Every structure is written in structure tokens, then in C-alpha cells.
C-alpha positions, 0 to 999 in steps of 0.5 A: 594041150598047150594053148596060147593067145597072142596079140598086142596089148588091149586086143581081148586076150585076157577075156578070150583066155578066161572064156576058154578056161571057163568053157573047157575047164583048162588051167589058166596062166595069166599075163605075167606083165601084170605081175611085173607092173605090181612089183614095180618093174617098168613096162610098156614102151620103156621096158628095160632088159631086166624087166623083159628077162624077168617076164621071160623067166616067169613065163617059162616057169609058169608054162613048165609047171602048170599042169596040162591042159592050159591056156596062156594069155600071152606067148613067149614070142611076145618077149622078142617083139616087146623086147625089140621095141625098147632093148637096144643091146643086141646081145640081150635080144639074141639071148631072148630070141634063143630062149624063146625059139627053143621053148615056144612050143604050143599046140595052138596059137590063137591070134587076136587082131586089133579091133577094139580101143584100148581100155585104160586099166592103168597097166597097158599103154594107151599109145595106139602107134605102140600097139600097132607096132607090136601087132606088126612085130608079132605077125612078122616074127610068127610068119618068119618062124613059120609058126601056125596061128589061127586069127580070131576076130569079131566081138567077144562071143564070136571070138570065143565061138571061133576058138571053141570050134578050133579047139574042139576040132583039134581035140577030135583029131587027137583022139 
């Protein structure tokens, strides 16, 4: 089973993903953007094409090489939305979109809406307009591509409980 947690930065994806991994014992694919930041790639509002393509290729590598079942705290769809924010070269964006559309195949997408203030971890942008733009962009692309997702909301324990129920139902239906 391939589970991806989607939402703008600072919405609790990491916490939810780790909670699911702990609950189910699934493999965990961390946010590749943190690696990009540690390797001195520019991120957030100023992400250049080189960074976005590196992030996309690392996500693909992790998704293809992590044994099933797994939980990823991001999706390939994020690359289109974050890329569209700062990359102005249409050809580069078309390449990103093509790669994502061919490879973004998940058994379950869990959507974390904006409900908390962004914590200052030195990594994420604290710009709330940027966060809202990303949230709108993610919702728009998922709807446009008719990608099914389950929105999980509330405090962290509530989100985890909702997600566990959804996953348990899927697991029962598969057996």
C-alpha cells in the first residue's frame, strides 16, 4: 500500500505520517525538501528549477525503492504546485507535470488542511500567503486531475484517528 500525505507546508503532514508509521509499522518516506535544504538548495518561494527537479527525482527514487507498504509525507503532485509558484519557464513546468502525471500513483491520499500556525523550524517559509497559495494550488490540481483524497482535520489525535479508520477500511476491502 502506498499512502501519501498532502497539504501545504506547516499543516502537520510530518506528525501525521510518523503517527501512521508508528501505528501500522509501515515504512516511512520523509520529506525530501528537508534534505534539499540541508544540501544548500534554495527552497520555498524562491525554489529554482534545479532544486525542484532534484526534489522530484529524489521523491521518485524513494517511492520506487522503499519496500511496500509505505507512508510518504508529501506527494509528487507537490512538485507541480510548488514549481508553478516560482518557475517561470513553461517548458520546465511541462516536463515536471508530465513526470508527475505518469508516476503519481497512490493507494490513498490524506489531505491536511491549514489549521495551525506555521512553526518556525528554520526550514519552512512563515509566509502565510504563500502557504494559502500552495493549499489552493494543491486542491486545484487534485480536483483537475480527478485525484481522490480524504481530508483529515482537527487536532493531531483526531487526524490520526480519522486516518487510521480510513486505512483500516481500505485494508479490510483489499482482503
